[in-house]
PyMOL Python script that loads the backbone (N, CA, C, O; Angstrom):
from pymol import cmd

cmd.read_pdbstr("""\
ATOM      1  N   MET A   1       0.792  -1.196   0.051  1.00  0.00           N
ATOM      2  CA  MET A   1      -0.037  -0.045   0.030  1.00  0.00           C
ATOM      3  C   MET A   1       1.030   1.264  -0.078  1.00  0.00           C
ATOM      4  O   MET A   1       2.163   1.327   0.398  1.00  0.00           O
ATOM      5  N   MET A   2       0.357   2.211  -0.799  1.00  0.00           N
ATOM      6  CA  MET A   2       1.268   3.555  -1.058  1.00  0.00           C
ATOM      7  C   MET A   2       0.317   4.636  -0.694  1.00  0.00           C
ATOM      8  O   MET A   2      -0.765   4.718  -1.275  1.00  0.00           O
ATOM      9  N   LYS A   3       0.716   5.590   0.375  1.00  0.00           N
ATOM     10  CA  LYS A   3       0.033   6.483   0.781  1.00  0.00           C
ATOM     11  C   LYS A   3       0.870   7.821   0.769  1.00  0.00           C
ATOM     12  O   LYS A   3       2.010   7.864   1.232  1.00  0.00           O
ATOM     13  N   GLU A   4       0.170   9.016   0.157  1.00  0.00           N
ATOM     14  CA  GLU A   4       0.792  10.375   0.084  1.00  0.00           C
ATOM     15  C   GLU A   4      -0.055  11.410   0.157  1.00  0.00           C
ATOM     16  O   GLU A   4      -1.146  11.446  -0.412  1.00  0.00           O
ATOM     17  N   LYS A   5       0.437  12.328   0.893  1.00  0.00           N
ATOM     18  CA  LYS A   5      -0.400  13.835   1.092  1.00  0.00           C
ATOM     19  C   LYS A   5      -0.191  14.632  -0.005  1.00  0.00           C
ATOM     20  O   LYS A   5       0.999  14.831  -0.250  1.00  0.00           O
ATOM     21  N   ILE A   6      -1.027  15.174  -0.775  1.00  0.00           N
ATOM     22  CA  ILE A   6      -0.792  15.658  -1.972  1.00  0.00           C
ATOM     23  C   ILE A   6      -1.666  17.010  -2.022  1.00  0.00           C
ATOM     24  O   ILE A   6      -2.874  16.909  -1.809  1.00  0.00           O
ATOM     25  N   THR A   7      -1.159  18.148  -2.269  1.00  0.00           N
ATOM     26  CA  THR A   7      -1.879  19.512  -2.368  1.00  0.00           C
ATOM     27  C   THR A   7      -2.433  19.679  -3.893  1.00  0.00           C
ATOM     28  O   THR A   7      -1.708  19.420  -4.854  1.00  0.00           O
ATOM     29  N   ILE A   8      -3.741  20.122  -4.032  1.00  0.00           N
ATOM     30  CA  ILE A   8      -4.290  20.204  -5.182  1.00  0.00           C
ATOM     31  C   ILE A   8      -3.974  21.410  -5.884  1.00  0.00           C
ATOM     32  O   ILE A   8      -4.394  22.503  -5.502  1.00  0.00           O
ATOM     33  N   LEU A   9      -3.087  21.225  -7.126  1.00  0.00           N
ATOM     34  CA  LEU A   9      -2.558  22.567  -7.696  1.00  0.00           C
ATOM     35  C   LEU A   9      -3.457  22.769  -9.049  1.00  0.00           C
ATOM     36  O   LEU A   9      -3.040  23.569  -9.887  1.00  0.00           O
ATOM     37  N   ASN A  10      -4.522  22.157  -9.254  1.00  0.00           N
ATOM     38  CA  ASN A  10      -5.276  22.548 -10.555  1.00  0.00           C
ATOM     39  C   ASN A  10      -5.886  23.812 -10.205  1.00  0.00           C
ATOM     40  O   ASN A  10      -6.381  24.003  -9.095  1.00  0.00           O
ATOM     41  N   GLU A  11      -5.865  24.609 -11.047  1.00  0.00           N
ATOM     42  CA  GLU A  11      -6.546  25.982 -10.762  1.00  0.00           C
ATOM     43  C   GLU A  11      -7.914  26.039 -10.370  1.00  0.00           C
ATOM     44  O   GLU A  11      -8.300  26.797  -9.480  1.00  0.00           O
ATOM     45  N   ASN A  12      -8.602  25.331 -10.948  1.00  0.00           N
ATOM     46  CA  ASN A  12     -10.081  25.216 -10.436  1.00  0.00           C
ATOM     47  C   ASN A  12     -10.482  24.272  -9.458  1.00  0.00           C
ATOM     48  O   ASN A  12     -11.662  24.101  -9.153  1.00  0.00           O
ATOM     49  N   GLY A  13      -9.436  23.591  -8.908  1.00  0.00           N
ATOM     50  CA  GLY A  13      -9.573  22.500  -8.017  1.00  0.00           C
ATOM     51  C   GLY A  13     -10.076  21.147  -8.624  1.00  0.00           C
ATOM     52  O   GLY A  13     -10.039  20.929  -9.835  1.00  0.00           O
ATOM     53  N   LEU A  14     -10.507  20.333  -7.783  1.00  0.00           N
ATOM     54  CA  LEU A  14     -10.902  18.871  -8.423  1.00  0.00           C
ATOM     55  C   LEU A  14     -12.546  19.041  -8.750  1.00  0.00           C
ATOM     56  O   LEU A  14     -13.410  18.554  -8.022  1.00  0.00           O
ATOM     57  N   HIS A  15     -12.817  19.781  -9.918  1.00  0.00           N
ATOM     58  CA  HIS A  15     -14.116  20.043 -10.124  1.00  0.00           C
ATOM     59  C   HIS A  15     -14.640  18.786 -11.111  1.00  0.00           C
ATOM     60  O   HIS A  15     -13.998  17.739 -11.032  1.00  0.00           O
ATOM     61  N   ALA A  16     -15.611  18.838 -11.903  1.00  0.00           N
ATOM     62  CA  ALA A  16     -16.146  17.730 -12.739  1.00  0.00           C
ATOM     63  C   ALA A  16     -15.114  17.057 -13.466  1.00  0.00           C
ATOM     64  O   ALA A  16     -14.801  15.878 -13.295  1.00  0.00           O
ATOM     65  N   LEU A  17     -14.592  17.856 -14.288  1.00  0.00           N
ATOM     66  CA  LEU A  17     -13.739  17.339 -15.364  1.00  0.00           C
ATOM     67  C   LEU A  17     -12.478  16.684 -14.969  1.00  0.00           C
ATOM     68  O   LEU A  17     -12.263  15.540 -15.370  1.00  0.00           O
ATOM     69  N   PRO A  18     -11.636  17.288 -14.233  1.00  0.00           N
ATOM     70  CA  PRO A  18     -10.695  16.368 -13.654  1.00  0.00           C
ATOM     71  C   PRO A  18     -10.878  15.205 -12.719  1.00  0.00           C
ATOM     72  O   PRO A  18     -10.023  14.323 -12.646  1.00  0.00           O
ATOM     73  N   ALA A  19     -12.177  15.186 -11.877  1.00  0.00           N
ATOM     74  CA  ALA A  19     -12.716  14.157 -11.149  1.00  0.00           C
ATOM     75  C   ALA A  19     -12.875  13.116 -11.981  1.00  0.00           C
ATOM     76  O   ALA A  19     -12.475  11.981 -11.722  1.00  0.00           O
ATOM     77  N   SER A  20     -13.649  13.550 -13.344  1.00  0.00           N
ATOM     78  CA  SER A  20     -13.959  12.400 -14.138  1.00  0.00           C
ATOM     79  C   SER A  20     -12.523  11.601 -14.704  1.00  0.00           C
ATOM     80  O   SER A  20     -12.303  10.398 -14.569  1.00  0.00           O
ATOM     81  N   ARG A  21     -11.731  12.476 -15.286  1.00  0.00           N
ATOM     82  CA  ARG A  21     -10.424  11.960 -15.586  1.00  0.00           C
ATOM     83  C   ARG A  21      -9.637  11.035 -14.363  1.00  0.00           C
ATOM     84  O   ARG A  21      -9.113   9.936 -14.539  1.00  0.00           O
ATOM     85  N   PHE A  22      -9.700  11.691 -13.264  1.00  0.00           N
ATOM     86  CA  PHE A  22      -9.111  10.819 -12.080  1.00  0.00           C
ATOM     87  C   PHE A  22      -9.998   9.412 -12.035  1.00  0.00           C
ATOM     88  O   PHE A  22      -9.405   8.334 -12.058  1.00  0.00           O
ATOM     89  N   VAL A  23     -11.281   9.468 -11.977  1.00  0.00           N
ATOM     90  CA  VAL A  23     -11.687   8.155 -11.934  1.00  0.00           C
ATOM     91  C   VAL A  23     -11.728   7.282 -13.162  1.00  0.00           C
ATOM     92  O   VAL A  23     -11.864   6.067 -13.017  1.00  0.00           O
ATOM     93  N   LYS A  24     -11.630   7.772 -14.260  1.00  0.00           N
ATOM     94  CA  LYS A  24     -11.207   7.015 -15.526  1.00  0.00           C
ATOM     95  C   LYS A  24      -9.815   6.382 -15.494  1.00  0.00           C
ATOM     96  O   LYS A  24      -9.690   5.209 -15.844  1.00  0.00           O
ATOM     97  N   THR A  25      -8.889   7.016 -15.139  1.00  0.00           N
ATOM     98  CA  THR A  25      -7.608   6.648 -14.733  1.00  0.00           C
ATOM     99  C   THR A  25      -7.620   5.665 -13.822  1.00  0.00           C
ATOM    100  O   THR A  25      -7.137   4.587 -14.170  1.00  0.00           O
ATOM    101  N   ALA A  26      -8.160   5.802 -12.476  1.00  0.00           N
ATOM    102  CA  ALA A  26      -8.173   4.930 -11.480  1.00  0.00           C
ATOM    103  C   ALA A  26      -8.772   3.426 -11.794  1.00  0.00           C
ATOM    104  O   ALA A  26      -8.332   2.423 -11.232  1.00  0.00           O
ATOM    105  N   GLU A  27      -9.848   3.403 -12.780  1.00  0.00           N
ATOM    106  CA  GLU A  27     -10.354   2.363 -13.208  1.00  0.00           C
ATOM    107  C   GLU A  27      -9.608   1.535 -14.101  1.00  0.00           C
ATOM    108  O   GLU A  27      -9.912   0.371 -14.362  1.00  0.00           O
ATOM    109  N   LYS A  28      -8.597   2.169 -14.581  1.00  0.00           N
ATOM    110  CA  LYS A  28      -7.565   1.359 -15.404  1.00  0.00           C
ATOM    111  C   LYS A  28      -6.804   0.248 -14.783  1.00  0.00           C
ATOM    112  O   LYS A  28      -6.436  -0.772 -15.365  1.00  0.00           O
ATOM    113  N   PHE A  29      -6.587   0.587 -13.405  1.00  0.00           N
ATOM    114  CA  PHE A  29      -5.783  -0.222 -12.479  1.00  0.00           C
ATOM    115  C   PHE A  29      -6.626  -1.035 -11.729  1.00  0.00           C
ATOM    116  O   PHE A  29      -7.756  -0.652 -11.427  1.00  0.00           O
ATOM    117  N   LYS A  30      -6.117  -2.290 -11.347  1.00  0.00           N
ATOM    118  CA  LYS A  30      -6.654  -3.223 -10.497  1.00  0.00           C
ATOM    119  C   LYS A  30      -6.190  -2.840  -9.008  1.00  0.00           C
ATOM    120  O   LYS A  30      -5.008  -2.893  -8.669  1.00  0.00           O
ATOM    121  N   GLY A  31      -7.111  -2.495  -8.252  1.00  0.00           N
ATOM    122  CA  GLY A  31      -6.690  -2.343  -6.883  1.00  0.00           C
ATOM    123  C   GLY A  31      -7.591  -1.399  -6.346  1.00  0.00           C
ATOM    124  O   GLY A  31      -8.551  -1.071  -7.044  1.00  0.00           O
ATOM    125  N   ASP A  32      -7.423  -0.829  -5.046  1.00  0.00           N
ATOM    126  CA  ASP A  32      -8.219   0.291  -4.421  1.00  0.00           C
ATOM    127  C   ASP A  32      -7.588   1.541  -4.377  1.00  0.00           C
ATOM    128  O   ASP A  32      -6.360   1.545  -4.293  1.00  0.00           O
ATOM    129  N   VAL A  33      -8.265   2.723  -4.424  1.00  0.00           N
ATOM    130  CA  VAL A  33      -7.827   4.079  -4.449  1.00  0.00           C
ATOM    131  C   VAL A  33      -8.844   4.512  -3.368  1.00  0.00           C
ATOM    132  O   VAL A  33      -9.992   4.093  -3.218  1.00  0.00           O
ATOM    133  N   THR A  34      -8.116   5.526  -2.584  1.00  0.00           N
ATOM    134  CA  THR A  34      -8.947   6.283  -1.673  1.00  0.00           C
ATOM    135  C   THR A  34      -8.453   7.676  -1.592  1.00  0.00           C
ATOM    136  O   THR A  34      -7.238   7.872  -1.633  1.00  0.00           O
ATOM    137  N   LEU A  35      -9.247   8.616  -1.487  1.00  0.00           N
ATOM    138  CA  LEU A  35      -8.981   9.993  -1.143  1.00  0.00           C
ATOM    139  C   LEU A  35      -9.575  10.630   0.236  1.00  0.00           C
ATOM    140  O   LEU A  35     -10.787  10.758   0.409  1.00  0.00           O
ATOM    141  N   ILE A  36      -8.711  10.969   1.086  1.00  0.00           N
ATOM    142  CA  ILE A  36      -9.442  11.495   2.409  1.00  0.00           C
ATOM    143  C   ILE A  36      -9.013  12.967   2.390  1.00  0.00           C
ATOM    144  O   ILE A  36      -7.923  13.314   1.933  1.00  0.00           O
ATOM    145  N   LYS A  37      -9.835  13.747   2.859  1.00  0.00           N
ATOM    146  CA  LYS A  37      -9.904  15.303   3.028  1.00  0.00           C
ATOM    147  C   LYS A  37     -10.718  15.384   4.357  1.00  0.00           C
ATOM    148  O   LYS A  37     -11.746  14.750   4.594  1.00  0.00           O
ATOM    149  N   ASP A  38     -10.039  16.341   5.252  1.00  0.00           N
ATOM    150  CA  ASP A  38     -10.768  16.635   6.366  1.00  0.00           C
ATOM    151  C   ASP A  38     -11.413  15.496   7.077  1.00  0.00           C
ATOM    152  O   ASP A  38     -12.518  15.678   7.590  1.00  0.00           O
ATOM    153  N   GLY A  39     -10.749  14.194   7.165  1.00  0.00           N
ATOM    154  CA  GLY A  39     -11.140  13.136   7.960  1.00  0.00           C
ATOM    155  C   GLY A  39     -12.490  12.317   6.987  1.00  0.00           C
ATOM    156  O   GLY A  39     -13.020  11.281   7.388  1.00  0.00           O
ATOM    157  N   VAL A  40     -12.819  12.896   5.896  1.00  0.00           N
ATOM    158  CA  VAL A  40     -13.704  12.109   5.059  1.00  0.00           C
ATOM    159  C   VAL A  40     -13.084  11.423   3.997  1.00  0.00           C
ATOM    160  O   VAL A  40     -12.460  12.053   3.142  1.00  0.00           O
ATOM    161  N   GLU A  41     -13.208  10.006   3.955  1.00  0.00           N
ATOM    162  CA  GLU A  41     -12.691   9.215   3.237  1.00  0.00           C
ATOM    163  C   GLU A  41     -13.710   8.687   1.994  1.00  0.00           C
ATOM    164  O   GLU A  41     -14.823   8.242   2.275  1.00  0.00           O
ATOM    165  N   VAL A  42     -13.267   8.768   0.681  1.00  0.00           N
ATOM    166  CA  VAL A  42     -14.218   8.295  -0.508  1.00  0.00           C
ATOM    167  C   VAL A  42     -13.281   7.520  -1.268  1.00  0.00           C
ATOM    168  O   VAL A  42     -12.053   7.586  -1.217  1.00  0.00           O
ATOM    169  N   SER A  43     -14.108   6.667  -2.084  1.00  0.00           N
ATOM    170  CA  SER A  43     -13.273   5.641  -2.915  1.00  0.00           C
ATOM    171  C   SER A  43     -12.991   6.717  -4.326  1.00  0.00           C
ATOM    172  O   SER A  43     -13.791   7.552  -4.747  1.00  0.00           O
ATOM    173  N   GLY A  44     -11.835   6.460  -4.796  1.00  0.00           N
ATOM    174  CA  GLY A  44     -11.135   7.075  -5.919  1.00  0.00           C
ATOM    175  C   GLY A  44     -11.750   6.718  -7.116  1.00  0.00           C
ATOM    176  O   GLY A  44     -11.336   7.222  -8.160  1.00  0.00           O
ATOM    177  N   LYS A  45     -12.797   5.823  -7.130  1.00  0.00           N
ATOM    178  CA  LYS A  45     -13.188   5.286  -8.294  1.00  0.00           C
ATOM    179  C   LYS A  45     -14.724   5.789  -8.426  1.00  0.00           C
ATOM    180  O   LYS A  45     -15.396   5.420  -9.390  1.00  0.00           O
ATOM    181  N   SER A  46     -15.224   6.584  -7.497  1.00  0.00           N
ATOM    182  CA  SER A  46     -16.614   7.175  -7.391  1.00  0.00           C
ATOM    183  C   SER A  46     -16.539   8.540  -7.598  1.00  0.00           C
ATOM    184  O   SER A  46     -16.173   9.207  -6.630  1.00  0.00           O
ATOM    185  N   ILE A  47     -16.843   9.217  -8.816  1.00  0.00           N
ATOM    186  CA  ILE A  47     -17.064  10.462  -9.137  1.00  0.00           C
ATOM    187  C   ILE A  47     -17.573  11.395  -8.435  1.00  0.00           C
ATOM    188  O   ILE A  47     -17.109  12.534  -8.382  1.00  0.00           O
ATOM    189  N   MET A  48     -19.010  10.828  -7.567  1.00  0.00           N
ATOM    190  CA  MET A  48     -19.693  11.386  -6.585  1.00  0.00           C
ATOM    191  C   MET A  48     -18.948  11.439  -5.345  1.00  0.00           C
ATOM    192  O   MET A  48     -19.086  12.484  -4.709  1.00  0.00           O
ATOM    193  N   GLY A  49     -18.313  10.694  -4.933  1.00  0.00           N
ATOM    194  CA  GLY A  49     -17.625  10.683  -3.643  1.00  0.00           C
ATOM    195  C   GLY A  49     -16.508  11.750  -3.682  1.00  0.00           C
ATOM    196  O   GLY A  49     -16.242  12.470  -2.720  1.00  0.00           O
ATOM    197  N   ILE A  50     -15.828  11.795  -4.971  1.00  0.00           N
ATOM    198  CA  ILE A  50     -14.611  12.802  -5.185  1.00  0.00           C
ATOM    199  C   ILE A  50     -15.398  14.169  -5.194  1.00  0.00           C
ATOM    200  O   ILE A  50     -14.907  15.065  -4.508  1.00  0.00           O
ATOM    201  N   LEU A  51     -16.396  14.400  -5.788  1.00  0.00           N
ATOM    202  CA  LEU A  51     -16.975  15.666  -5.830  1.00  0.00           C
ATOM    203  C   LEU A  51     -17.535  16.275  -4.498  1.00  0.00           C
ATOM    204  O   LEU A  51     -17.587  17.474  -4.226  1.00  0.00           O
ATOM    205  N   THR A  52     -18.000  15.085  -3.617  1.00  0.00           N
ATOM    206  CA  THR A  52     -18.455  15.566  -2.377  1.00  0.00           C
ATOM    207  C   THR A  52     -17.332  16.009  -1.458  1.00  0.00           C
ATOM    208  O   THR A  52     -17.721  16.562  -0.430  1.00  0.00           O
ATOM    209  N   LEU A  53     -15.901  15.872  -1.624  1.00  0.00           N
ATOM    210  CA  LEU A  53     -14.734  16.441  -0.997  1.00  0.00           C
ATOM    211  C   LEU A  53     -14.692  17.833  -1.142  1.00  0.00           C
ATOM    212  O   LEU A  53     -14.195  18.444  -0.196  1.00  0.00           O
ATOM    213  N   ALA A  54     -15.093  18.477  -2.097  1.00  0.00           N
ATOM    214  CA  ALA A  54     -15.206  19.838  -2.576  1.00  0.00           C
ATOM    215  C   ALA A  54     -13.824  20.352  -2.392  1.00  0.00           C
ATOM    216  O   ALA A  54     -13.495  21.183  -1.545  1.00  0.00           O
ATOM    217  N   CYS A  55     -12.932  19.701  -3.387  1.00  0.00           N
ATOM    218  CA  CYS A  55     -11.421  20.018  -3.273  1.00  0.00           C
ATOM    219  C   CYS A  55     -11.100  21.171  -4.225  1.00  0.00           C
ATOM    220  O   CYS A  55     -11.145  21.088  -5.453  1.00  0.00           O
ATOM    221  N   GLU A  56     -10.717  22.436  -3.399  1.00  0.00           N
ATOM    222  CA  GLU A  56     -10.446  23.448  -4.306  1.00  0.00           C
ATOM    223  C   GLU A  56      -8.823  23.537  -4.170  1.00  0.00           C
ATOM    224  O   GLU A  56      -8.059  22.894  -3.450  1.00  0.00           O
ATOM    225  N   LYS A  57      -8.574  24.573  -5.127  1.00  0.00           N
ATOM    226  CA  LYS A  57      -6.941  24.590  -5.416  1.00  0.00           C
ATOM    227  C   LYS A  57      -6.094  25.080  -3.818  1.00  0.00           C
ATOM    228  O   LYS A  57      -6.394  26.034  -3.100  1.00  0.00           O
ATOM    229  N   GLY A  58      -5.278  24.333  -3.666  1.00  0.00           N
ATOM    230  CA  GLY A  58      -4.702  24.473  -2.360  1.00  0.00           C
ATOM    231  C   GLY A  58      -5.060  23.593  -1.220  1.00  0.00           C
ATOM    232  O   GLY A  58      -4.438  23.557  -0.158  1.00  0.00           O
ATOM    233  N   SER A  59      -6.207  22.820  -1.542  1.00  0.00           N
ATOM    234  CA  SER A  59      -6.677  21.704  -0.629  1.00  0.00           C
ATOM    235  C   SER A  59      -5.712  20.573  -0.518  1.00  0.00           C
ATOM    236  O   SER A  59      -5.109  20.200  -1.524  1.00  0.00           O
ATOM    237  N   THR A  60      -5.500  19.917   0.812  1.00  0.00           N
ATOM    238  CA  THR A  60      -4.692  18.718   0.820  1.00  0.00           C
ATOM    239  C   THR A  60      -5.444  17.609   1.004  1.00  0.00           C
ATOM    240  O   THR A  60      -6.382  17.650   1.800  1.00  0.00           O
ATOM    241  N   VAL A  61      -5.156  16.499   0.324  1.00  0.00           N
ATOM    242  CA  VAL A  61      -5.736  15.250   0.337  1.00  0.00           C
ATOM    243  C   VAL A  61      -4.798  14.251   0.550  1.00  0.00           C
ATOM    244  O   VAL A  61      -3.661  14.436   0.117  1.00  0.00           O
ATOM    245  N   VAL A  62      -5.097  13.107   1.206  1.00  0.00           N
ATOM    246  CA  VAL A  62      -4.325  11.852   1.332  1.00  0.00           C
ATOM    247  C   VAL A  62      -4.777  10.981   0.126  1.00  0.00           C
ATOM    248  O   VAL A  62      -5.964  10.686  -0.018  1.00  0.00           O
ATOM    249  N   LEU A  63      -3.816  10.576  -0.733  1.00  0.00           N
ATOM    250  CA  LEU A  63      -4.300   9.660  -1.868  1.00  0.00           C
ATOM    251  C   LEU A  63      -3.552   8.345  -1.488  1.00  0.00           C
ATOM    252  O   LEU A  63      -2.333   8.419  -1.339  1.00  0.00           O
ATOM    253  N   THR A  64      -4.252   7.015  -1.299  1.00  0.00           N
ATOM    254  CA  THR A  64      -4.034   5.726  -0.783  1.00  0.00           C
ATOM    255  C   THR A  64      -4.251   4.675  -2.180  1.00  0.00           C
ATOM    256  O   THR A  64      -5.339   4.539  -2.738  1.00  0.00           O
ATOM    257  N   CYS A  65      -3.208   4.104  -2.527  1.00  0.00           N
ATOM    258  CA  CYS A  65      -3.343   3.314  -3.557  1.00  0.00           C
ATOM    259  C   CYS A  65      -2.814   1.858  -3.020  1.00  0.00           C
ATOM    260  O   CYS A  65      -1.719   1.692  -2.483  1.00  0.00           O
ATOM    261  N   ASN A  66      -3.640   0.987  -3.224  1.00  0.00           N
ATOM    262  CA  ASN A  66      -3.285  -0.543  -2.914  1.00  0.00           C
ATOM    263  C   ASN A  66      -3.674  -1.619  -3.982  1.00  0.00           C
ATOM    264  O   ASN A  66      -4.847  -1.919  -4.201  1.00  0.00           O
ATOM    265  N   GLY A  67      -2.635  -2.165  -4.614  1.00  0.00           N
ATOM    266  CA  GLY A  67      -2.937  -3.157  -5.435  1.00  0.00           C
ATOM    267  C   GLY A  67      -1.534  -3.710  -6.140  1.00  0.00           C
ATOM    268  O   GLY A  67      -0.415  -3.550  -5.654  1.00  0.00           O
ATOM    269  N   VAL A  68      -1.810  -4.348  -7.306  1.00  0.00           N
ATOM    270  CA  VAL A  68      -0.756  -5.118  -7.909  1.00  0.00           C
ATOM    271  C   VAL A  68       0.296  -4.000  -8.638  1.00  0.00           C
ATOM    272  O   VAL A  68       1.476  -4.312  -8.796  1.00  0.00           O
ATOM    273  N   ASP A  69      -0.161  -2.826  -9.021  1.00  0.00           N
ATOM    274  CA  ASP A  69       0.381  -1.905  -9.879  1.00  0.00           C
ATOM    275  C   ASP A  69       0.363  -0.479  -9.193  1.00  0.00           C
ATOM    276  O   ASP A  69       0.301   0.571  -9.831  1.00  0.00           O
ATOM    277  N   GLU A  70       0.424  -0.570  -7.835  1.00  0.00           N
ATOM    278  CA  GLU A  70       0.200   0.617  -7.068  1.00  0.00           C
ATOM    279  C   GLU A  70       0.957   1.756  -7.283  1.00  0.00           C
ATOM    280  O   GLU A  70       0.532   2.903  -7.139  1.00  0.00           O
ATOM    281  N   LYS A  71       2.262   1.397  -7.683  1.00  0.00           N
ATOM    282  CA  LYS A  71       3.319   2.567  -7.880  1.00  0.00           C
ATOM    283  C   LYS A  71       2.923   3.297  -9.159  1.00  0.00           C
ATOM    284  O   LYS A  71       2.960   4.525  -9.234  1.00  0.00           O
ATOM    285  N   ASN A  72       2.570   2.561 -10.092  1.00  0.00           N
ATOM    286  CA  ASN A  72       2.080   3.406 -11.396  1.00  0.00           C
ATOM    287  C   ASN A  72       0.711   4.105 -11.353  1.00  0.00           C
ATOM    288  O   ASN A  72       0.406   5.073 -12.049  1.00  0.00           O
ATOM    289  N   MET A  73      -0.071   3.498 -10.453  1.00  0.00           N
ATOM    290  CA  MET A  73      -1.415   4.320 -10.144  1.00  0.00           C
ATOM    291  C   MET A  73      -1.214   5.411  -9.377  1.00  0.00           C
ATOM    292  O   MET A  73      -1.960   6.380  -9.522  1.00  0.00           O
ATOM    293  N   MET A  74      -0.194   5.431  -8.455  1.00  0.00           N
ATOM    294  CA  MET A  74      -0.122   6.469  -7.505  1.00  0.00           C
ATOM    295  C   MET A  74       0.460   7.508  -8.485  1.00  0.00           C
ATOM    296  O   MET A  74      -0.102   8.602  -8.452  1.00  0.00           O
ATOM    297  N   LYS A  75       1.535   7.359  -9.397  1.00  0.00           N
ATOM    298  CA  LYS A  75       2.028   8.230 -10.246  1.00  0.00           C
ATOM    299  C   LYS A  75       1.110   9.052 -11.279  1.00  0.00           C
ATOM    300  O   LYS A  75       1.212  10.227 -11.631  1.00  0.00           O
ATOM    301  N   ALA A  76       0.163   8.047 -11.662  1.00  0.00           N
ATOM    302  CA  ALA A  76      -0.789   8.736 -12.379  1.00  0.00           C
ATOM    303  C   ALA A  76      -1.850   9.484 -12.035  1.00  0.00           C
ATOM    304  O   ALA A  76      -2.231  10.407 -12.755  1.00  0.00           O
ATOM    305  N   LEU A  77      -2.369   9.206 -11.036  1.00  0.00           N
ATOM    306  CA  LEU A  77      -3.497   9.779 -10.196  1.00  0.00           C
ATOM    307  C   LEU A  77      -2.777  10.995  -9.472  1.00  0.00           C
ATOM    308  O   LEU A  77      -3.516  11.963  -9.298  1.00  0.00           O
ATOM    309  N   LYS A  78      -1.540  11.120  -9.043  1.00  0.00           N
ATOM    310  CA  LYS A  78      -1.010  12.244  -8.511  1.00  0.00           C
ATOM    311  C   LYS A  78      -0.729  13.287  -9.525  1.00  0.00           C
ATOM    312  O   LYS A  78      -0.888  14.486  -9.297  1.00  0.00           O
ATOM    313  N   ARG A  79      -0.293  12.787 -10.688  1.00  0.00           N
ATOM    314  CA  ARG A  79      -0.228  13.997 -11.837  1.00  0.00           C
ATOM    315  C   ARG A  79      -1.548  14.662 -11.943  1.00  0.00           C
ATOM    316  O   ARG A  79      -1.511  15.888 -12.049  1.00  0.00           O
ATOM    317  N   ILE A  80      -2.741  14.069 -11.933  1.00  0.00           N
ATOM    318  CA  ILE A  80      -3.959  14.745 -12.141  1.00  0.00           C
ATOM    319  C   ILE A  80      -4.243  15.631 -11.077  1.00  0.00           C
ATOM    320  O   ILE A  80      -4.563  16.795 -11.317  1.00  0.00           O
ATOM    321  N   LEU A  81      -4.139  15.102  -9.680  1.00  0.00           N
ATOM    322  CA  LEU A  81      -4.457  16.051  -8.637  1.00  0.00           C
ATOM    323  C   LEU A  81      -3.482  17.192  -8.685  1.00  0.00           C
ATOM    324  O   LEU A  81      -3.994  18.280  -8.420  1.00  0.00           O
ATOM    325  N   GLU A  82      -2.138  17.204  -8.973  1.00  0.00           N
ATOM    326  CA  GLU A  82      -1.452  18.198  -9.158  1.00  0.00           C
ATOM    327  C   GLU A  82      -1.580  19.122 -10.497  1.00  0.00           C
ATOM    328  O   GLU A  82      -0.745  20.022 -10.585  1.00  0.00           O
ATOM    329  N   GLY A  83      -2.469  19.005 -11.479  1.00  0.00           N
ATOM    330  CA  GLY A  83      -2.760  19.611 -12.486  1.00  0.00           C
ATOM    331  C   GLY A  83      -1.712  19.530 -13.690  1.00  0.00           C
ATOM    332  O   GLY A  83      -1.535  20.344 -14.596  1.00  0.00           O
ATOM    333  N   GLN A  84      -1.047  18.279 -13.435  1.00  0.00           N
ATOM    334  CA  GLN A  84      -0.158  17.992 -14.670  1.00  0.00           C
ATOM    335  C   GLN A  84      -0.508  17.275 -15.838  1.00  0.00           C
ATOM    336  O   GLN A  84       0.177  17.205 -16.859  1.00  0.00           O
ATOM    337  N   ASP A  85      -1.680  16.712 -15.625  1.00  0.00           N
ATOM    338  CA  ASP A  85      -2.296  15.951 -16.733  1.00  0.00           C
ATOM    339  C   ASP A  85      -3.878  16.398 -16.901  1.00  0.00           C
ATOM    340  O   ASP A  85      -4.576  15.880 -17.773  1.00  0.00           O
TER     341      ASP A  85
END
""", "prot")
cmd.dss("prot")
cmd.show_as("cartoon", "prot")
cmd.util.cbc("prot")
cmd.orient("prot")
């Protein structure tokens, strides 16, 4: 299992478009993905869950990846959260 604290750098936060991209990317990997913000934990494969976190630019989340290819999963999802993809 990999866990990392990440600051949302996307200019508009984690709104519908990047959240959708995050979920689609997460679904490409076998394993579990969670996001935690302010004590609220949601599945990284649930767009509704992600949107309920209301992550604005500058928000800090904990991304947890657990699975066969967790290293690549973490790398790909982190890029989206940091606005690089």
